[in-house]
Phi, psi and omega in degrees: 000129179288153186297323182299321179294328175294316178293325184289332180289342172296344177291341174294347174297338177297346180296325181298345177292331175301332177301323173293337180279320189270354182230182176277351187277084186291337178298338176293343178299331180299339181290343180294340177308325182294348181296342179288336184291344178295340181298337181292347178288342187244001181269161178263122182267154175214185182295319180300314177302310179301322181293315179287337179286317186285326176299314184288328180286322179293319177294319177295324179294311184296318178299321181292323178296316178295319181293321178295319182291318180296312182294319180295317178297311178301314185290324174296321183287334176274358170124358178291158170295161179299317181301307180302312183296321176292317179299316177294319177298314180303310179302310182298322178296316176297316178300311179298323178292320181292308179305313183290325180298317182291322179290320180292317174303315178303315183287319176299315182296315178296320177295318180298315182291333182281326178290321179293331181288332186272000000 
């Protein structure tokens, strides 16, 4: 499977947004933000694109793990149960990884397009 299709498949997480429409859980509406990842089905990929996608994913993964560990530890120390602290830490780590990956991809894409114009 080509790497661009793997990244594009994350766009299918937008389907979870419908839970927010049909239930009272409006936080699920934020999953509609993943629909922008479907664009990767239609882009032309090259070695540079694969490099910055892998670089951003690796950095986002590490940031997510550090965030999870720190949030879990802090919440456990202030009195949350171990299960509550872990769930909160997992959620914070996942959110940090997703946000940082999106930001890094945007920065790398902008830098690459700017370098190609010059």
